[in-house]
C-alpha positions as CSV (number, residue, x, y, z in Angstrom):
1,M,-17.4,112.0,-63.6
2,L,-15.6,108.9,-64.7
3,E,-17.6,106.9,-67.3
4,L,-16.9,103.2,-67.6
5,S,-18.7,100.4,-69.5
6,M,-18.4,96.8,-70.5
7,E,-16.9,98.0,-73.7
8,N,-13.7,98.8,-71.8
9,P,-13.0,95.8,-69.5
10,G,-9.4,96.8,-69.0
11,G,-10.5,100.2,-67.6
12,L,-13.0,98.4,-65.3
13,Q,-10.3,96.1,-64.0
14,K,-8.0,98.9,-63.2
15,I,-10.6,100.8,-61.3
16,A,-11.8,97.6,-59.5
17,H,-8.2,96.8,-58.5
18,A,-7.5,100.4,-57.3
19,L,-10.6,100.3,-55.1
20,S,-10.0,96.8,-53.7
21,S,-7.6,98.0,-51.0
22,E,-8.7,99.6,-47.7
23,V,-5.6,101.7,-47.7
24,R,-6.3,103.1,-51.2
25,L,-9.9,103.9,-50.2
26,Q,-8.5,105.8,-47.1
27,I,-6.1,107.7,-49.4
28,I,-9.0,108.8,-51.7
29,N,-11.0,109.8,-48.7
30,L,-8.1,111.9,-47.3
31,L,-7.8,113.7,-50.7
32,N,-11.5,114.7,-50.4
33,S,-10.3,117.4,-48.0
34,G,-7.5,118.7,-50.2
35,N,-4.2,117.9,-51.9
36,M,-1.5,116.0,-49.9
37,N,2.0,114.8,-50.6
38,V,3.1,111.2,-50.2
39,N,4.9,111.8,-46.9
40,Q,1.7,113.4,-45.4
41,L,-0.4,110.5,-46.5
42,A,2.0,108.0,-45.1
43,E,2.2,109.9,-41.8
44,T,-1.6,110.2,-41.5
45,L,-2.2,106.6,-42.3
46,D,0.8,105.4,-40.1
47,I,2.3,103.4,-43.0
48,P,5.8,103.5,-44.5
49,V,6.4,106.1,-47.2
50,S,7.4,103.3,-49.6
51,T,4.0,101.6,-49.0
52,A,2.1,104.8,-49.5
53,A,4.1,105.4,-52.8
54,S,3.1,102.0,-54.0
55,H,-0.6,102.6,-53.4
56,I,-0.3,106.0,-55.0
57,K,1.2,104.5,-58.1
58,I,-1.8,102.1,-58.5
59,L,-4.3,104.9,-58.0
60,E,-2.5,107.1,-60.5
61,K,-2.4,104.3,-63.0
62,S,-6.1,103.8,-62.7
63,G,-6.7,107.5,-63.3
64,L,-8.5,108.1,-60.0
65,I,-5.8,110.5,-58.8
66,N,-3.3,112.8,-60.4
67,T,0.2,113.6,-59.1
68,E,2.6,116.4,-59.7
69,L,6.2,116.9,-58.7
70,R,6.9,120.2,-56.9
71,P,10.1,121.6,-55.4
72,A,10.8,120.9,-51.8
73,S,13.4,121.9,-49.2
74,R,15.2,118.6,-50.1
75,G,14.7,117.7,-53.8
76,A,11.1,117.3,-54.9
77,M,7.8,116.1,-53.4
78,K,4.9,114.4,-55.1
79,I,1.6,116.2,-54.6
80,C,-1.5,114.0,-55.0
81,R,-5.1,115.2,-55.8
82,R,-8.3,113.3,-56.4
83,N,-9.4,113.3,-60.1
84,F,-13.2,112.5,-60.0
85,D,-16.2,113.1,-57.7
86,D,-18.2,110.2,-59.2
87,I,-17.8,107.0,-61.1
88,H,-20.6,105.8,-63.5
89,I,-20.3,102.1,-64.6
90,Q,-22.6,100.9,-67.4
91,L,-22.8,97.1,-67.0
92,N,-25.2,96.8,-70.0
93,S,-23.5,95.9,-73.2
94,K,-23.9,98.6,-75.9
95,M,-24.4,95.8,-78.4
96,N,-27.6,94.8,-76.8
97,F,-28.9,98.1,-75.4
98,K,-29.3,101.6,-76.8
99,M,-26.4,103.7,-75.9
100,N,-27.1,106.2,-73.1
101,T,-26.5,109.7,-74.6
102,Q,-27.1,111.6,-71.4
103,K,-24.2,113.8,-70.2
104,F,-23.5,115.6,-67.0
105,Y,-22.2,119.0,-66.0
106,E,-21.2,119.3,-62.3
107,T,-19.6,122.0,-60.3
108,E,-19.5,123.2,-56.6
109,M,-19.7,126.7,-55.1
110,P,-18.2,127.6,-51.7
111,I,-20.9,129.1,-49.4
112,G,-18.9,132.3,-49.0
113,H,-18.9,133.1,-52.7
114,Y,-22.4,134.7,-52.8
115,I,-22.9,137.7,-55.1
116,E,-26.0,139.2,-53.3
117,F,-27.3,138.8,-49.7
118,D,-29.6,140.1,-47.1
119,V,-28.9,139.2,-43.4
120,A,-29.9,140.3,-39.9
121,P,-28.6,139.4,-36.4
122,T,-28.1,136.8,-35.3
123,C,-25.6,136.4,-38.1
124,G,-22.0,135.5,-38.7
125,M,-19.4,133.3,-40.3
126,A,-16.8,130.8,-39.2
127,N,-14.3,128.3,-40.5
128,H,-11.8,125.9,-38.9
129,E,-9.9,128.9,-37.4
130,G,-13.0,130.3,-35.6
131,M,-15.1,133.4,-36.3
132,I,-13.9,135.2,-39.4
133,I,-16.0,138.4,-39.1
134,P,-17.5,140.2,-36.1
135,E,-20.8,138.5,-35.1
136,D,-24.1,140.2,-35.6
137,N,-22.8,143.0,-37.8
138,P,-24.3,142.6,-41.4
139,V,-21.8,145.1,-43.0
140,Y,-19.0,142.6,-42.6
141,F,-20.8,140.2,-45.0
142,Y,-19.3,142.4,-47.7
143,S,-15.8,141.5,-46.4
144,P,-13.4,139.7,-48.8
145,D,-12.9,137.2,-45.9
146,R,-16.4,135.8,-46.6
147,T,-14.8,133.6,-49.3
148,K,-13.1,131.6,-46.4
149,A,-16.4,130.8,-44.7
150,Q,-17.3,127.2,-44.0
151,L,-20.4,128.0,-41.9
152,I,-22.8,131.0,-42.4
153,W,-25.9,131.9,-40.4
154,T,-28.5,134.6,-40.4
155,R,-31.9,135.2,-38.6
156,K,-33.5,136.1,-41.9
157,G,-32.8,137.1,-45.5
158,Y,-31.1,135.3,-48.4
159,F,-27.9,134.4,-50.2
160,E,-27.6,134.4,-54.0
161,Y,-24.9,132.6,-56.0
162,K,-24.0,132.5,-59.7
163,F,-22.7,129.2,-61.2
164,P,-20.8,129.2,-64.5
165,L,-22.4,127.1,-67.2
166,V,-20.4,125.1,-69.8
167,I,-23.1,123.3,-71.8
168,P,-22.7,122.4,-75.4
169,I,-24.7,124.4,-78.0
170,G,-27.8,122.5,-79.0
171,A,-28.0,120.4,-75.8
172,T,-31.3,119.5,-74.3
173,I,-31.5,120.0,-70.6
174,D,-33.1,117.1,-68.8
175,T,-32.6,117.9,-65.1
176,V,-31.1,120.7,-62.9
177,Q,-30.2,119.7,-59.4
178,F,-28.7,121.6,-56.4
179,S,-27.7,120.0,-53.1
180,M,-26.3,121.4,-49.9
181,E,-26.2,121.0,-46.1
182,L,-28.3,123.4,-44.1
183,C,-30.6,123.8,-41.0
184,S,-32.5,126.5,-39.1
185,E,-30.8,129.1,-36.9
186,A,-31.8,129.3,-33.2
187,P,-30.1,131.0,-30.2
188,N,-27.3,128.4,-29.4
189,F,-29.3,125.5,-30.9
190,D,-32.8,124.0,-30.8
191,S,-33.8,120.8,-32.6
192,N,-37.5,122.1,-32.6
193,W,-37.0,125.4,-34.4
194,P,-38.8,125.3,-37.8
195,T,-37.8,127.5,-40.7
196,D,-39.5,127.8,-44.1
197,I,-36.5,128.0,-46.5
198,T,-37.2,128.8,-50.2
199,V,-35.1,128.2,-53.3
200,W,-35.1,130.2,-56.5
201,I,-33.2,129.1,-59.7
202,N,-32.7,131.8,-62.3
203,D,-35.2,134.0,-60.3
204,V,-37.9,131.3,-60.6
205,E,-39.3,130.1,-57.3
206,I,-38.9,126.4,-57.1
207,G,-40.5,125.8,-53.7
208,T,-40.2,125.9,-49.9
209,W,-38.9,123.3,-47.5
210,T,-39.4,123.5,-43.7
211,S,-36.3,122.8,-41.8
212,P,-37.3,121.1,-38.5
213,G,-34.6,122.7,-36.3
214,D,-31.1,123.9,-35.5
215,F,-28.9,120.9,-34.6
216,G,-26.2,120.9,-31.9
217,D,-26.8,117.7,-29.8
218,R,-23.5,116.2,-31.1
219,P,-20.4,117.5,-32.9
220,G,-20.5,117.7,-36.6
221,K,-18.4,115.0,-38.2
222,L,-16.2,117.6,-40.0
223,N,-16.0,120.3,-37.3
224,P,-12.8,121.4,-35.7
225,K,-12.4,120.3,-32.0
226,N,-12.6,123.9,-30.7
227,W,-16.0,124.3,-32.4
228,S,-17.3,120.9,-31.3
229,E,-16.8,121.9,-27.7
230,T,-19.2,124.9,-28.1
231,T,-22.9,125.1,-27.6
232,S,-23.5,126.4,-31.1
233,T,-24.9,124.8,-34.3
234,Q,-23.0,121.7,-35.2
235,Y,-24.5,120.0,-38.3
236,G,-27.4,120.2,-40.8
237,I,-29.4,118.1,-43.2
238,L,-28.3,117.4,-46.8
239,K,-31.1,118.4,-49.1
240,T,-31.4,118.0,-52.9
241,W,-33.6,120.2,-55.1
242,K,-34.2,118.8,-58.5
243,V,-36.1,120.3,-61.5
244,T,-37.1,118.0,-64.4
245,N,-39.2,118.4,-67.5
246,K,-42.2,117.4,-65.5
247,K,-41.9,118.8,-62.0
248,S,-39.7,120.0,-59.1
249,T,-38.8,117.9,-56.1
250,I,-36.8,117.9,-52.9
251,D,-35.2,114.6,-52.1
252,D,-37.4,113.2,-54.9
253,I,-40.6,114.3,-53.1
254,H,-42.9,116.6,-55.1
255,L,-42.3,120.2,-54.3
256,S,-43.9,122.2,-57.2
257,D,-44.9,122.0,-60.8
258,V,-42.0,124.2,-62.1
259,T,-40.2,122.5,-65.0
260,V,-36.7,122.8,-66.4
261,D,-38.1,124.7,-69.5
262,E,-39.2,127.6,-67.3
263,L,-35.6,128.1,-66.1
264,G,-34.2,129.3,-69.4
265,V,-30.9,127.5,-68.8
266,L,-29.5,127.8,-72.2
267,N,-30.2,131.6,-72.5
268,R,-27.3,132.7,-70.2
269,M,-23.7,132.0,-69.3
270,Y,-24.5,131.3,-65.6
271,M,-27.2,129.8,-63.4
272,S,-28.3,131.7,-60.4
273,F,-29.2,129.9,-57.1
274,K,-30.9,131.9,-54.4
275,I,-31.8,130.5,-51.0
276,G,-33.6,132.3,-48.2
277,I,-36.5,133.0,-46.0
278,K,-39.5,134.9,-47.5
279,E,-40.9,137.9,-45.7
280,D,-44.3,136.2,-45.5
281,A,-43.0,132.9,-44.4
282,I,-44.9,131.2,-41.6
283,H,-41.8,129.9,-39.8
284,K,-39.0,132.4,-39.7
285,G,-36.4,130.5,-37.7
286,G,-33.3,131.7,-39.7
287,M,-30.8,129.4,-41.4
288,N,-27.3,127.9,-41.3
289,L,-25.4,127.0,-44.5
290,F,-22.5,124.5,-44.3
291,G,-19.4,124.3,-46.5
292,R,-17.3,121.2,-47.2
293,E,-15.3,121.5,-44.0
294,F,-18.2,121.9,-41.5
295,G,-21.1,119.8,-40.5
296,D,-21.5,116.2,-41.7
297,Y,-21.1,116.3,-45.5
298,P,-17.8,117.2,-47.3
299,Q,-19.4,119.3,-50.0
300,D,-20.2,122.9,-50.9
301,I,-23.3,123.9,-52.8
302,K,-23.3,121.4,-55.6
303,L,-24.9,121.9,-59.1
304,L,-25.5,118.9,-61.3
305,I,-27.1,119.3,-64.8
306,E,-28.1,116.3,-66.9
307,Y,-28.3,117.0,-70.6
308,S,-28.4,115.1,-73.9
C-alpha cells in the first residue's frame, strides 16, 4: 500500500498527475493481469510505442509502476509491473490531528494453493486453457497442476490455506480480513441454489454465509471466450469476512461474536483460512471458488491485517 499525506505535497502531485490520464489508467489496469513490455502495452492500447513509453516514464517516476530491462531478440525490452494494490491518502495535516499509527499487512493466495482439502463430485478445476484435471475424480486434487487453477468447484467438503505472516514483534492486531469471490455449485448453474458456506480462521469458526445460488446467466467479466460460451458457472459474489476486537462480520454485517484476540494471530508464523460446507449444514449446494483470472473480480484470496 502506498501511503501519502499533506506532509508530502510533492508526492501527492506526482500521483495525481500520473492518474490524471485515461491512457495511464488503462496501463495500470492492464498490469493488474500481469507484467507487460512497452510494445505489448502500445499494441493493446493501439497507440504508438513512443507514446506508451512516455506514459510509462511518468508512471515510473510517480512510483506506481516499476520497470526492468531484459534481453530480447533485438537488444533489450522494458518490462513493466504494477507496484501497489492500494493508495491511502491522508488529507488531514499531522500538525492538527493525531498521527494515524495503524499499519497494514496484505497478501493474496491463489485458490489452487490449498494445503488440505475434502471434495466430492461434482468437482473439478479450470483455468484459461480449459479443464486442468479430469472432472469428478477427487484424487486429482492432489495434482501439482492444482496451482494453475483459476476456478475450483466441489459438491461438498472444504479447502484450507496457510498465509505467511510478517507482523512486527509487539504489534497489536486490530482487524483480520479475508475476501474472495465465490458462489454455490449446481449442475450446470442455478441462481436459486443456496449453500451454507462456513469460514474458519486459525481453526476458529467465524461464521456461516448462505450463498443464494450458482451464477451462469451471463459470462464472467474475466472469463476466456471458450468458457463464456458454455452453460457452466460464470461468476460469483465478492465476500469479505472481517474479525475485529469486538465481533466478526461479513460485508460489515454482524456474523458472530468471535474477536481477533481468539485467533492467536501473533502465536504462529502463518494464518490458516479454511472455507467449506459443514456436514450438518442445512443447505448443501456445493461451492465454486474463483481466482484472479475468472469471474468478475481480479483477485485471489486476499488477506488484510490492520495492526498498530
